[in-house]
N, C-alpha and C positions, 0 to 999 in steps of 0.2 A: 201739313195742316195750315190753312189760311190763318193769318194773324188775328183777323176779326173773330173767327170761330174759336180760336185758341183762347182769346181774352174773354169769351162768353162762358167758358167752362167754369164750373164752381166745384170746390171741394165739399164733400158731404161726409159727416160723421153720424152714423146711425146708432142710437142708444136709447136706454131708459135712464134718465138722470139718477134714479135711485141705485142703479147698477154701479155707476161711477162712485157714488157716495159710499156704498158698502165695500166695494172692492178696491177703491183707491184711498179715499180720505181716512176711513176707519181702520184699514189694514196696514197702511204705510205712513204712520205719523212720525217715524224716525227718519232723519236725513240719510244715514248710511243705507238703510234698507231701500229707500226710494231711489237713491243714486245707483244702487247696485243693479237696478233694472236697466238703467242707461248703459252701464258698463257692459252688461250682458248683451245688449243690443249692438254695441260697438264691436264686441268680440264676434258675434254672429255675422256682422257686416265686414269681416276680414280686416278690421283696423289693426294697425301695428302700435299705435300710440293714442292714449286718451289723456287729455289734460282737463282737470277739474279746477276751476278758478273760483275762489271765495272772495266776496267783497262785503265788508261791514259798513256801518254808517246808517243814515236815515233810510236809505234805499238799499236794503240788503239784496244781494244778488248771488246766484250760483249759476255758473255756466259749465257745460260739459262739451268739449270739442274732441272729435276723433278724425282720423284720416282713413275711415272706412270707405266702402264703395258708394255711400250716399243713396239717395232715392230720386227717381223721376216723379213727375207730377202724378202720373197714372199709378205708380207704385204706392204713393202716399194714399191715394184714394182707395185703391183696391186691397191694400195690405195694412199699412200703418193705422189708418183710421177705422179699421174694422175691429170691433171689440169681440174677443173670443175666437179669433181666427187661429186655427191650429196650423202653424207653419210647417211642422214636420209632415203632416198629411199631404199638404199641397206641394212642398218643395223637397221633401226628404230630410234625412237626419244630418246631412253634412252641408257645409257651406258650398257655394257655387264652384269653388276650386277644389273641393273634396278634401281639404286639409284639416278642417275643424269640424268637430261634431257640435252642432248648434245647441245652445242652451235653452232658447225660447221654445215654448210649447203651447201655452194656453192663450196667448194674445191678450193678456191682462196687464202686463208690466207697465204699459204706458199710463195706466190709470194711477200708478203709484205716485206720479209727480204731483197730482192734486192733493196728496196727503201732506205735502210740505209747502206748496205755493199755489196761489190762485191764478197766476198767469204763466203760460208756457210759450216761449217764442222759439220757433224751430227754423233753422236755415240749413238747407241741404243741397249738395252739388253732386251731379252725376252726368257724365257724357256731355259736358258743356252746358248743361241746364241747371239753373239755380232757382230754387223755390223757397220762399219765405212765407211762413204763416204763423198765426198765433191762436192758441187755445185759451179761452178765458172762462174760468169756472163760474163766475157770476152770470155770464151770458148763457153758458151751457145749461145750467140748472133751471133757467127760466125758459128754455127753448122747448119745442116739441121733440119728438123722437129723432128728428133730423136737425143736426147742428151744423151750420155752414160757416166755418171760420174764414176770416178774410185772408187772402193770399196774394202774393206778388210773384210773378214769374219773370225771370230774366236769364241772361246768359253768363257764362263763365268760361275760362280757358279750359282746354281739354285736359290740361295737367292737373287742374284743381279737382278735388274730390273730398267727400266727407260730410259730416253733420255736426252742427253746433246747436245745442239746446240750452236756452237761458231761462232760469226760473226767477220770477220777481213776485212782489207782493207776498213775501214769505210769511209763514205763520209763526216762525221762530222769532223771539224777541232778543235772546241772548246772543253774544258774538259767536261767530263760527270759529272753531279751533282746527287748524290744519292737521296738526299731529294726531289729535283724537280721531278725526275723521279718517285719516290714513290708516290708523291701526284698526278701526272698526271695519273699514272696507276690506282690509287684508284678511279678516276673519270670515268674510262672506264668500271668498273665492280661493281656489287653489290652482289656478292656471296661469299665473303670471310667469313670464319667461322673456327671453331676448326677443321673441317674436310678438309679444303682447305686453306692452308696458303702460302703467297707469301712474300719473303724477297728480298730486294735490298741491295747488299753488295759492298762496295768500301773500300779497306784497312781494317781498324779496325771498320769502321762504318757499322752497320747492322740495317736496318729499316724494320719493319713489315708493310706491306701494308694491311690495313684493311678498312672496310666500313666507319669508322669514320674519317679516315685520310683526305678524300676529303674536309671535312669541319672543319679541325682542326684549321684553322686560322680565323674562323668566330665566332664572339660573338653573339650568338642567343639572340634575345629579345622576340619574339613570335614564336610559332610553331603551325602548323596545320597538324594533323595526319590523314592518310587515311587507311582504308575506312571510318573512323568515320566522317570526314568532308563532305564526299560525300553525306551522309544521310541528311545533312542540305541544300544541293543544290537542288533547285527546277528544276528537269529535269527528262525526261523519258528515258534517255540514258540506253540502256540495260546492259552495262558493268560497270555502276557506282559503283557497289559493289565489282567489281573485281580489282579495282585500289588500290594499296597499296603504302605506302611511306610517305614522310614528306616534307612539304614546310615550310621554316623558313624565318623570317624577322629579320633584324638587326637594332640596334639603329643608327649606322652611315652608310653612303653610302658604298656599296661594290665596290671593284675594278671591272672594266668592265668584266674581265675574270671570275669572280665568280658569275655573275648575270645570272639568267635564271633557268628554270626547265629542268632537264635531264630526259629522258625516258629510262628505262631499260626493256628488255624482257628476262626472264630466266637468269637474272644476268649479261647480257651484254648490253652495251650502244647501243641503236638503233636510238636515236635522240639527237644531241648535245643540250646544254642548250639554250633555247629560250622562248618566251612568246606567241607563237602560233598565231601570227597575231594580237595580241592586240596592240593598239597604245601605244608606249613606251614614249610618251611625258610627262606623269605624273611622278613626281619624285618617286612615289611608286615603280616603277620598278628598281630603283637604290638600293633598300633595300631587294630584294627578290631573294632567291635561293632555291634549293631543288631537290628532285628526286621522280619519280613515277614509280612503276613497272606495266607494261602493258603486262604481259606474254601472254595474249590471242591473241595478234597480231602475235606471233611466230607460232601460230597454224593455221593461215589462209592458205588456199591452195595457194593463190597468194602470190608471194614473194614481200613484200612491203618495205623491208629494203635495203638501198643502199649498194653497195659493200664495201665501206669503213666504213659502219655503223655509219655515221654521221647524216643521216636524213631518215625520212620515206617518202614514196610516198604519199603526202597529196592530190593527185588528185582523189583518189579512194573514193567510197561511205563510206566504213567502216572507213577509216582514217579521212574523213571529219566529220563524226559524233563524233569521238573522239576529233577532234580539236575544234568543237563547244562546247563540254562539258568542255574541258580544259579552254577555254576562259571564260565560265560561272564560273568555279572554281576560276579563277584569279580575276574576277569581284567581287565575293562575299568575297574573302579574302581581297581584297583592301578595301571594305567597313568596314569590321570588324577590319582590321588593323588600319584604320584611327581612329576609336572609341577607340580602346585599346591604341594606341599611344598617342592620345590626353589625355586620362585619366592618363596614365603613366607620361607624361610630366607635367601635372598639379600637380600630387602628388609630383614629384621631385621639382617643383618650390615652392610648398607650404612648403616642407621640408626644403629647403635652405633659402627661403626668408620669410617664415612664412606668406605668402600671400595666403589666401584661395580665389581663383579666383571667384567661384560661390558666396561665402559670400560677397566678394568685390562688385560684380555686384549688389547684393541685397541692398547695401547701397549707390548706386549711383542714383541721380535723373534721370528721364527718358531721359531728353534732353542730359545729359552727357553720359549716358549708351549707347545710340544709336550711339555715335561716338567712344567710348572706346572699346566696345565689338568686333566689326569687326576687330579692330587693334590687340587686344590680340589674337583672334581666328586665325588670319593670321600668327601671330608670332609662336603660339604653334602648329597649325595644318598643315600649308602649307609652312612655311619658311624652307630654307636649313641651317639656323643657327644651330650651335652646341647647345646641351643642356645647356652648361655653358653660351653661348652667349644669348640664349633665356631667361635664368634666370635673367641675368643682365638687359636686356631690360625691362622685366616685373617689375623688382624691381624698376627701374628708373621711369617707368610710374606710378607705384603705389605711388612713392614719390611725383610725380607731381600731381596726381589725387588720393588722399587717400580716404578711406571710409568717407562718409559725407563730401565731398570736400568743399561744400559751408561753412560749419562750420569751417573747418581748414583754408580755404583761408582768413577768416576774421582776422587771426592772433590775436585771442582774448587773453586778459590778462590771465595769468595762474590761477588766482583766479576764473575768470568767467568760464574757461574751467573745472576746477575741480568741481565746484559746479553745473554746468548745463549739463555736458556730458551725464550722465545716462538718465536723463529725455528727453534730446534732441534725443538720439538714439532710445528711445521708442516712439518717435513722440508725447510726451507730451510737446508740445511747450510752453504753458503758464506756466506749472509747471517748466520747465527749466528756463524760465525768472524769475519766483519767487524765485527759489533756488539761482540764481545769485544775486537777489536783497537782499535776506537775508544775503548772504556772504558779500555783500558790506556794508550793515548796521552794521553787526558785526565787520567788519574790521575798519569801521569809528569809532565805539564806542571804540574799543580797542586802536587804535592809539591816539585818542583824550582824553582818560581817562574819557569819559563821563559816569556819574553815575546817572544823573537825570532820572526819570521815566516818564517824561511828554509825551513821545512818540517819534517815529522815525522821523516824519515830523518836529517836533519842534527841535529835535537834529540837523538835517541838517541845520536849520536856525541859530543855535547857533555855530556850529562847523565851518561852511564855511561862507564867505561873506566879504564885504569890511569894513563895519562899526564895526561889532563885529565878532570875530572868535576865534577859538582855533588853527586851522591849516591854513597855507597859501599855496596856490598852485602857487603863482607868486612871492614870496618873493625874490628868488635868480635868477629870470629870467633876462638874459641880451641878448643884440643883439650880432650877430656874431663878430661885431667890438669892443665888450667890453663895449659899453655904455648901460645905463639902459633904459628900456622901460618907456614911460611917464606914469604918474599917472592914466590917463583914461584907458589905456590898462590894467594896473594891476588891476584897480577897476573892469573892465568888466570880467576879468578872475576869480577874486575872487567871484563876484556875479554870474557869469555863473555856477560855480561849485555848489553854493548853490541852485540856482533855478532848475537846471537840477536834482540835487539829490532829492530835494523836489518833483519834478514832477514824478520821477521814483517811489518814495515811494507812493505817492498819487495815481498814475495811476494804479499800481498793486493792491493795497489794495482795492480800490473801486470796481474793476471788480470781484475780488476773491469772494466777499461775495454774489454775485447774480447769477453767471452762472456756469454751469458745463464745465470742461476743454475740453471734446470731442466736445461739441456743438460749442465752440469758434473756435476750429480747423476746424471742418468739414463744418461749415457755411461759412468759409472764413474770419471771423472777426479777427481771430488771426492765421495766417498761419505760415509756416516755415520761409518765408521771413520776416514776422513781428517779429518773434522770433529773427532771426539773426540781424535785425536792432536794436532791443532793447538790445541784448547782445553786439553789437558793441558799443552802447552808454555807457553801463555799463563798457565795457572794457576801454573806454576813461576815464570815471570817476575813475575807479580803478587805472589806471596808474597815474592820477593826485594825487590821495590819497597816493599812494606808494611813490611818489616823494615830497609830501608836507612836510613842515617844521613846527615845533611848533612855533606859533606866536600869543600869547594871546592878543586880542584887545577887550576892553569892550566898548559897545556903550555909547554915551554921554547921 
């Protein structure tokens, strides 16, 4: 083409200014959403690397540079500047090399840039040709239906290729944050890999935008991978095996902006995070996030994705089927999450407090268990308390209601506890009583230095009592005001210790020789409560013995 004729050619953008205002400015007021359209264009242009550069100051600027195939002057005119051009209908659903399924479809993404800036400078290189032109919103909106941006055509080396788009006259007043932008962009795509990398740069800071960045601030507790989990879901949904992705739950509640399941189709967001109509009253939904790839939706003849790619059209038969299946997925995950979470919390509580909750339950009487179990389950499974707070509450409840609570609530003397505990926990109640009796007999013999072999019953008569004794349980007893108790009171205390001790010895020995222990327990003749009553009496006697004083009195 002659140079004179080439220089006379003009670029032409055909539009109604109101179209750009409605589809660009009003729909793409957020920087990440607008830049996402440029990233998608770079991907479709077979770029391997995209660099987004942020500049603050009086003249804020955002530039997006890729190493894609670039555009010729004619391609800019016939393709880029045509609003509403359906790329897939004209060029097919794959890139020119057949390796990527293109994401662009409606020909409206370029309008997004006017949502964040008034001036768009574009520099593109392909096959040795370099074209630079500028789109100015203020000029555009005052034009007729044909807007003719100024352009400069030049040459470049054959090795050079790609496109650089620079946005100026930004509508944003606050400073641009590289990390926040990178995280936001990561949530809009799911196709970052070694063959397509995106970087956000500001000053010396360079951040790689990858698929993991979107959940970098989330501490995963449980995960549910797809399509593996779909196989467990009872449903005849035809695409259940085509859904890929991951749903994760966390130990602590997520920030509201991180909750919900994002849907992607061919690597691009098609539905913002949500729970697809499931009631969110359950606290389960405060712990759930993730993404699912539903590429099959992009292949439908009917366009079901909103222009700003924030939601699907859920009123169609195909999307309603998907919605029903997604609800079923969340319901099944919620059930499994509750079980896993409860088990995990119980393990942690056991690790910290040394309280084995199921084992604890097994050692509680039925009447106490029916009150304690619902309380513990509510704390572990349903409460919003932090794990540390849950642990403290369970620990305190266990201290109040320990294993074998009725046993501990009696505050038995240490000798009685040491001697009877094993038999009591094995429900050998009469043996538990007898072990405590033996300990009491031996302790009495030791403290009184009793060496006579006449028998335990006779020993109790000689060691304790008012008229003759070796040990006194009332010798130093005085009233709170410092005065002594009268002689009758002391006599009754001394004789009481003797007669109760003889009764304990006689009662236990007589039954032991005639009946089996299990029969005594199971018949109701010697139950747990009977055992506790007798151990309490032994506890009283053991306390008196421990506090007794040597006081040898011979009978007249």
